[in-house]
Every structure is written in C-alpha cells, then in structure tokens.
Kinemage of the C-alpha trace (Angstrom):
@kinemage 1
@onewidth
@group {chain A} dominant
@subgroup {mainchain}
@vectorlist {calphas} color= white
{ca unk a 1} P -30.303 36.823 1.652
{ca unk a 2} L -33.385 34.593 1.984
{ca unk a 3} L -33.366 31.409 4.046
{ca unk a 4} L -33.436 29.414 0.822
{ca unk a 5} L -30.435 31.305 -0.496
{ca unk a 6} L -28.526 30.799 2.745
{ca unk a 7} L -29.264 27.071 2.712
{ca unk a 8} L -28.128 26.831 -0.916
{ca unk a 9} L -24.893 28.675 -0.174
{ca unk a 10} L -24.277 26.520 2.884
{ca unk a 11} L -24.943 23.362 0.859
{ca unk a 12} L -22.480 24.449 -1.825
{ca unk a 13} L -19.887 25.178 0.857
{ca unk a 14} L -20.329 21.704 2.358
{ca unk a 15} L -20.049 20.041 -1.055
{ca unk a 16} L -16.915 22.056 -1.878
{ca unk a 17} L -15.325 21.205 1.482
{ca unk a 18} L -16.151 17.533 1.004
{ca unk a 19} L -14.640 17.550 -2.486
{ca unk a 20} L -11.487 19.068 -1.019
{ca unk a 21} L -11.404 16.336 1.622
{ca unk a 22} L -11.677 13.645 -1.064
{ca unk a 23} L -8.936 15.270 -3.127
{ca unk a 24} L -6.748 15.362 -0.044
{ca unk a 25} L -7.282 11.656 0.587
{ca unk a 26} L -6.601 10.874 -3.066
{ca unk a 27} L -3.374 12.924 -2.950
{ca unk a 28} L -2.210 11.081 0.170
{ca unk a 29} L -2.992 7.772 -1.514
{ca unk a 30} L -1.018 8.733 -4.620
{ca unk a 31} L 1.953 9.653 -2.429
{ca unk a 32} L 1.698 6.324 -0.628
{ca unk a 33} L 1.447 4.467 -3.915
{ca unk a 34} L 4.531 6.190 -5.266
{ca unk a 35} L 6.558 5.305 -2.181
{ca unk a 36} L 5.322 1.696 -2.065
{ca unk a 37} L 6.159 1.235 -5.743
{ca unk a 38} L 9.580 2.764 -5.163
{ca unk a 39} L 10.218 0.492 -2.175
{ca unk a 40} L 9.307 -2.602 -4.166
{ca unk a 41} L 11.509 -1.509 -7.061
{ca unk a 42} L 14.436 -0.874 -4.737
{ca unk a 43} L 13.930 -4.252 -3.050
{ca unk a 44} L 14.125 -5.993 -6.418
{ca unk a 45} L 17.206 -3.957 -7.343
{ca unk a 46} L 18.890 -4.785 -4.032
{ca unk a 47} L 18.173 -8.474 -4.612
{ca unk a 48} L 19.502 -8.380 -8.171
{ca unk a 49} L 22.602 -6.305 -7.419
{ca unk a 50} L 23.278 -7.943 -4.036
{ca unk a 51} L 23.263 -4.427 -2.588
{ca unk a 52} L 23.223 -4.693 1.205
{ca unk a 53} L 23.371 -0.925 1.704
{ca unk a 54} L 20.236 -0.408 -0.392
{ca unk a 55} L 18.526 -3.255 1.446
{ca unk a 56} L 19.211 -1.573 4.770
{ca unk a 57} L 17.825 1.723 3.448
{ca unk a 58} L 14.597 -0.031 2.411
{ca unk a 59} L 14.194 -1.362 5.933
{ca unk a 60} L 14.664 2.132 7.385
{ca unk a 61} L 12.193 3.827 5.003
{ca unk a 62} L 9.393 1.349 5.781
{ca unk a 63} L 8.465 3.350 8.898
{ca unk a 64} L 7.632 6.314 6.684
{ca unk a 65} L 5.046 4.271 4.785
{ca unk a 66} L 3.523 3.084 8.067
{ca unk a 67} L 3.170 6.694 9.192
{ca unk a 68} L 1.560 7.719 5.903
{ca unk a 69} L -1.036 4.977 6.231
{ca unk a 70} L -1.912 6.122 9.754
{ca unk a 71} L -2.384 9.718 8.597
{ca unk a 72} L -4.563 8.685 5.663
{ca unk a 73} L -6.667 6.451 7.894
{ca unk a 74} L -7.182 9.333 10.328
{ca unk a 75} L -8.235 11.637 7.481
{ca unk a 76} L -10.701 9.069 6.139
{ca unk a 77} L -12.234 8.504 9.578
{ca unk a 78} L -12.653 12.256 10.075
{ca unk a 79} L -14.341 12.581 6.679
{ca unk a 80} L -16.783 9.787 7.471
{ca unk a 81} L -17.546 11.242 10.896
{ca unk a 82} L -17.948 14.861 9.800
{ca unk a 83} L -19.331 14.540 6.260
{ca unk a 84} L -21.293 11.284 6.580
{ca unk a 85} L -20.752 10.403 2.903
{ca unk a 86} L -23.281 8.262 1.059
{ca unk a 87} L -23.267 5.980 -2.009
{ca unk a 88} L -20.356 6.700 -4.380
{ca unk a 89} L -18.683 9.091 -1.972
{ca unk a 90} L -18.703 6.510 0.803
{ca unk a 91} L -17.303 3.869 -1.550
{ca unk a 92} L -14.541 6.312 -2.498
{ca unk a 93} L -13.463 6.720 1.116
{ca unk a 94} L -13.727 3.004 1.944
{ca unk a 95} L -11.755 2.098 -1.192
{ca unk a 96} L -9.016 4.533 -0.175
{ca unk a 97} L -8.788 2.870 3.238
{ca unk a 98} L -8.472 -0.590 1.695
{ca unk a 99} L -5.924 0.518 -0.886
{ca unk a 100} L -3.797 2.293 1.727
{ca unk a 101} L -3.756 -0.884 3.819
{ca unk a 102} L -2.616 -2.874 0.784
{ca unk a 103} L 0.100 -0.332 -0.037
{ca unk a 104} L 1.378 -0.483 3.531
{ca unk a 105} L 1.465 -4.265 3.208
{ca unk a 106} L 3.488 -3.955 -0.013
{ca unk a 107} L 5.962 -1.825 1.905
{ca unk a 108} L 6.220 -4.544 4.549
{ca unk a 109} L 6.848 -7.155 1.856
{ca unk a 110} L 9.555 -4.984 0.282
{ca unk a 111} L 11.166 -4.710 3.717
{ca unk a 112} L 11.026 -8.492 4.115
{ca unk a 113} L 12.661 -8.989 0.708
{ca unk a 114} L 15.398 -6.580 1.801
{ca unk a 115} L 15.970 -8.601 4.972
{ca unk a 116} L 16.263 -11.804 2.926
{ca unk a 117} L 18.684 -10.037 0.598
{ca unk a 118} L 21.023 -9.335 3.515
{ca unk a 119} L 21.068 -13.062 4.274
{ca unk a 120} L 21.388 -14.132 0.643
{ca unk a 121} L 24.374 -11.842 0.142
{ca unk a 122} L 26.342 -14.009 2.550
{ca unk a 123} L 26.413 -16.848 -0.033
{ca unk a 124} L 27.147 -17.249 -3.724
{ca unk a 125} L 24.128 -16.480 -5.980
{ca unk a 126} L 22.084 -19.118 -7.786
{ca unk a 127} L 20.993 -18.855 -11.428
{ca unk a 128} L 17.365 -19.025 -10.357
{ca unk a 129} L 17.856 -15.593 -8.769
{ca unk a 130} L 17.323 -14.103 -12.213
{ca unk a 131} L 13.880 -15.707 -12.418
{ca unk a 132} L 12.935 -14.286 -9.024
{ca unk a 133} L 14.013 -10.813 -10.177
{ca unk a 134} L 11.928 -11.148 -13.369
{ca unk a 135} L 8.919 -12.066 -11.246
{ca unk a 136} L 9.526 -8.994 -9.098
{ca unk a 137} L 9.773 -6.735 -12.134
{ca unk a 138} L 6.535 -8.107 -13.562
{ca unk a 139} L 4.814 -7.572 -10.236
{ca unk a 140} L 6.102 -4.006 -10.071
{ca unk a 141} L 4.744 -3.335 -13.575
{ca unk a 142} L 1.290 -4.593 -12.637
{ca unk a 143} L 1.346 -2.537 -9.463
{ca unk a 144} L 2.161 0.637 -11.408
{ca unk a 145} L -0.668 -0.074 -13.859
{ca unk a 146} L -3.086 -0.727 -11.000
{ca unk a 147} L -2.211 2.637 -9.432
{ca unk a 148} L -2.603 4.355 -12.809
{ca unk a 149} L -6.006 2.720 -13.226
{ca unk a 150} L -7.117 3.976 -9.821
{ca unk a 151} L -5.883 7.524 -10.451
{ca unk a 152} L -7.584 7.669 -13.865
{ca unk a 153} L -10.652 5.722 -12.645
{ca unk a 154} L -10.013 3.492 -15.669
{ca unk a 155} L -12.217 0.419 -15.325
{ca unk a 156} L -10.900 -1.265 -18.471
{ca unk a 157} L -7.303 -1.001 -17.301
{ca unk a 158} L -8.287 -2.283 -13.857
{ca unk a 159} L -9.866 -5.382 -15.377
{ca unk a 160} L -6.834 -5.920 -17.636
{ca unk a 161} L -4.457 -5.776 -14.669
{ca unk a 162} L -6.675 -8.139 -12.703
{ca unk a 163} L -6.700 -10.695 -15.535
{ca unk a 164} L -2.918 -10.537 -15.966
{ca unk a 165} L -2.435 -11.575 -12.359
{ca unk a 166} L -2.630 -15.181 -13.574
{ca unk a 167} L 0.734 -14.616 -15.303
{ca unk a 168} L 2.270 -13.770 -11.933
{ca unk a 169} L 0.806 -16.937 -10.427
{ca unk a 170} L 2.248 -19.066 -13.232
{ca unk a 171} L 5.715 -17.518 -12.870
{ca unk a 172} L 5.543 -17.986 -9.098
{ca unk a 173} L 4.677 -21.693 -9.426
{ca unk a 174} L 7.416 -22.240 -12.016
{ca unk a 175} L 10.115 -20.709 -9.797
{ca unk a 176} L 8.844 -22.658 -6.782
{ca unk a 177} L 9.294 -25.911 -8.724
{ca unk a 178} L 12.753 -24.813 -9.892
{ca unk a 179} L 13.886 -24.068 -6.338
{ca unk a 180} L 12.488 -27.350 -5.078
{ca unk a 181} L 14.443 -29.191 -7.778
{ca unk a 182} L 17.646 -27.384 -6.770
{ca unk a 183} L 17.237 -28.511 -3.169
{ca unk a 184} L 16.493 -32.102 -4.134
{ca unk a 185} L 19.513 -32.308 -6.434
{ca unk a 186} L 21.957 -30.610 -4.064
{ca unk a 187} L 21.069 -30.539 -0.335
{ca unk a 188} L 23.847 -27.981 0.193
{ca unk a 189} L 21.628 -25.381 -1.472
{ca unk a 190} L 18.700 -25.913 0.923
{ca unk a 191} L 19.579 -22.944 3.141
{ca unk a 192} L 20.023 -20.521 0.246
{ca unk a 193} L 16.989 -21.805 -1.648
{ca unk a 194} L 14.884 -21.520 1.497
{ca unk a 195} L 15.732 -17.819 1.707
{ca unk a 196} L 14.811 -17.394 -1.952
{ca unk a 197} L 11.527 -19.210 -1.342
{ca unk a 198} L 10.772 -16.774 1.465
{ca unk a 199} L 11.612 -13.864 -0.857
{ca unk a 200} L 9.336 -15.422 -3.458
{ca unk a 201} L 6.449 -15.483 -0.973
{ca unk a 202} L 6.859 -11.745 -0.429
{ca unk a 203} L 6.644 -10.844 -4.135
C-alpha cells in the first residue's frame, strides 16, 4: 500500500473511532436523561401521593446519577485530549458536558423535593399542593421534550420548548402568591407553606 493509501486508511480509522466516541457520549447522556426524568417524575409522584417510601428511594438513587455524570465527564475529557475535536465536533462534546451537568442538577432537585416530601407528610396537606404537582408535571413534560429535541437534533422543537418556559414561570409566580396568601391568612400554615415554597424552588 502506498503512503497515500496508508494515510487515507489511518484517517478513516481515526474518523470512525471518533464517531464511536461521540456515539458513546450520546448514549451515556441519553441514559442520564432517562434517569433524571424518572427521578423528577417519582419526586412529583411522592409529593402527590405523600409516599415517604418512594421519597426515600429517590434520595438513595441520586448517587447513581452523580456517578453517571462523572463517567460522562471523564469520557468527554478523554475525547477532547485524544481526538482534539474542532468546530461542530467540539461543540457536540461541550454541549454534552453542559447537558450532563444540568441533568445531574435535576437529580439533585428531585432529591431535595423528596426530602421536603418527608417533612410535608408529617402534616395535613393543603389544597395548593395540587397546583405544585401540576407545575411539576408541566416541568417534566418540557424536560422530556427537550431531551427528545436533543436526541433528534430538532431545532424547531428546541425553540418551542424554550418559548414554553414562560408558562412554567407564570405558574410558579401564581403558586408563590397563593402560598403567600395562605400564610398571611393563617399563620399556623407558615411552617407547611414554607416547605412547599422550598419544593417550588426546586421544580
């Protein structure tokens, strides 16, 4: 084989190996996204059903998501060091790092909601709890669509999800006002409403 042929074969091998690396990172990210979405959904369910056992399970599983983020970060760093990606490829790796960090954060927030649920279950529920659950469900829906948009590289869907975030903000502000009114009208609810406010922050 000529030198030119050897260089061409070597180049193709490098490109193929790099593509495999990117697919591996993408697969890890999809797995993380699935677990983070599941954790958020379970946190909302535990809050709605006042399920302390499920809340405790969410807290335990959070360590798994932390470990997954560390492995993905290590893979991304190795790819950047060994492959030295440029342009779109580099953006792909950097985006994966940022998304994995966000997914790990979502897992932390789900864990925090679970911890608040354990405290809330010690008191009678308030009607506003239903509004908090609806907010959580809406957030979970947007999260699922955002992950779908990333997997499909669907720009239109990404923009649509981004624009709908204002709906989440409006629901959040409405529930905040409702909880504040509860506390003003009945100081005995301050402790319970404070825990709900903290749960609200995590959604």
